[in-house]
N, C-alpha and C positions, 0 to 999 in steps of 0.2 A: 194740591198740594204737591210745594216741590221735595218735601224727603219721604214723598211713597215710593219706594224703590218695584214694589210687584202688586199686580193689579187685573182681576178677572174681572167680566162684569159680562152680563148673560152668556154666562159658559155653561157650555153642555159638553160631555165625553162619554163615550164607552164602548162597543164592540162588537163590529158588525151593524146591524141596524138598531139595534138597543143602547139606549141613553143610559148609562148609571146615572152622570151628574146633570143636573136638573135646574137649570139658569142661579148657576154660581156669581155671588156679589161680594167680592174677596180682595181684603187688600191686608200688604205688609209696609208698615212703615219702618226705615233705614235706623238703625240700632236696636228693634225690638227683639224679643222673643215673644212669635206667636206660637201660640197652642192650638192644634188642630184636632179636635177630641170627637171620639164618636165606637160604639162598638164595634165589635169583626165586621166585615160586609157591609159597613156604611158606605164604601166607597173613596176612602181616605186614601188608599194606595194609587186607586185610579185618577184621582188629581195630581197626586205626585207624578205618575206617568205623563199625566197631558203638558206639566208644567214645563216637564222636561223635556215633550218632544216626540218623545216614544209612542204616545198613544194620539192623535189625532182627535182634536174638539173647534167647537165651533163656538165660534163671539169673540171677546175681546180682551187680548192677552196683551200686557206692557211690561217688559222688566227693566227697570233701569233707567228710564222715558223713551223707549223704543219698543215699539210690538216684535213679538214674540211668533206672530203667527203660524209666517211661511218661513219659519225657520226648521234646520236638520236639527237634533240631540247635539250634533258634535259643535253648532254654533253656540247650540244654549250653554252649552257646557263653557266652551270658551269664555261666555257672556260675563262668567262668574257664577251661574245657577249651578249648584254643585249637589246631587243627592247621597245621603249616605242608606244604602237600599235596605229594606229589611232583609233580616237573614244573612247580614254582612256581606256575603259573596267576593269571599275574599280569593286570590290564589292559592289555593291548600298546598300545593307542592312549591311555594315558592314561600322563601325568606322575610320575618317581619320587612328587614331593610328594603326587599326587593318588591313586596306590594308598596308600600308607603312611595318608591320612589315610579311606580307606576300612576300613583296621583298625579306625576307631576308629569307625564310624556306628551301635554302639549305645552309645555313650557319652554321658555327662551333663557339661558344664561344660569351658567351654574352657580355662582355666589346666590344668586336670589334664588336657587334652588336647596342650594348650601345651607342658606339662613333659616326656611319654611323646614328643611328637615330636624334643623336646631330647635327650632320652637315645637314643632309638635315630639321630639324626645325630650325637651321642658316638662311640658303639658301632661305626657303618659311616660313618665319615667320607666315604668313596667316595658313598655315599649322597648327602649334603650338594652334595659338589661334582659332583654328578649333577641334583641334587634337578626341574630344568624340563626335563631329558632325558628324551623319551620313552622308557616301560622297554622295549618290545617291540625296541629296536635297541641298549641294553645288551650286555655280555659273560655268558656264563651264572654265571660266579659272582659279578657284580653283579646279575643279576634275581635269584637265589637268597638274596644279599643283602636286596635288597627284600621278596622274601617272608617272610623273616625278621622284618624290620623291620615289615611290616606286622602280621604276628601277634602281635610286643608292643606294638602300641598297641591293641591290643585288652587289655589290661593284666592275661596270663593271670596262674592259679595256677599249670598244668603243661599246658609246652608239648610237642605232639606234633610231631615232626620227623621228616618221611617222604623216606626215600634220598636224603637231605640233599647227598650226596659222588654223585652219579648224573652221570656226562657232565664232571666236574669237574675240572682238573687236581691233583695230590698241594699243591702250595706252595698251593692257595688253599681245598682241603678242610684242611688244618692251617690257616690263619686265624678258617676258621670254628669249628673245634673250639676253638681260643683262646675265642673270642666265646662260644659254649656254656657255657664253664667260667667265665665272666665272670659271664654272667646267670646262673646259679647262685648263682655267691654273691651277686647282689643279691635273691635270695629267689626265683627261679624255681625250679619244679621240673622238670624236663625226662625224657621217652620218646623215646629216639632208636633209629627204626626204622631199620636199616640191613644192605644186605647187604654191604658191607666195613666183615668182621668187626673188623680189624685196627683202622681206624682208631675206632669205636664203643667199643672196650673200651679204647682207648687214655686216654682222659678216663672212660668210668663207674665209678661206684661200683659197680655190679652191672650182672649180665645176664642174660637169658634167652635160651637158643637152642629156633627153631622148626620144627621137620619136619614138613612137609605136614600142618598145623593142630594141632601139638599141640605144648608144650612138652616137648621130651628131658632142659634139662640147664637147670641155674638154679645162681647160685654168685655169688662174688665177681668182678671183675675180674680179676685176679690170679688168681683158679683156671680161670676159664676161657680165658682166654689162656695160662696151662702146662699145659692140659690134653693129652695128647699125640694122643688123637681130634679135637680141635679145630685142634691146629697143622697134623695130617697132612689133616683133610677142607675145613679151609679156609684155610687160611693156608699150604699145600702145602710144610707144612715137615717 
């Protein structure tokens, strides 16, 4: 399939001699929002770390038509696979503006970087208002916006978003979901990793359900959202 951006086959990853992920088969196509959902401890963050190659894995991994198996995290980042980490991980003592520029540290060309900065401030007007404020002094929602903006400054092809909704009020989560839809409409593919299954499936095209390191279900967002087992196990319906 020519529009496949990320593909895993027979993928295993873990810590030491213990595999957390077991024989995953996983595909993300260009222009999609794909949700990877599951409870805490299911292995979702382990998967993202193995995609970014900060954690080694076994099997086949291709991105934009080339293998990432032997690539370093720096090369993966440069190839356009960029992660918004769980917990934001901002540089707390630096301003919002400085944090955003850190996302572009491996890019060349001031004009292109300035254009990305203007785009990020357009997506997140609150960041423009707070641009000289120390990032660690902002609210959780504003910090999440800053972390997402910083990742966008890297000019990603695929944005990996890890537990975006964690600790945030529903109204803020709704705002961020709208922004992810806008980002996708501008040509950036999104892999959204969430415990909040309802939020993730609200905007996703497709989804995968992960349980104890294995993919147990997959399908369109509508199929998963209306699946009786998922509604009972995850949505309490």
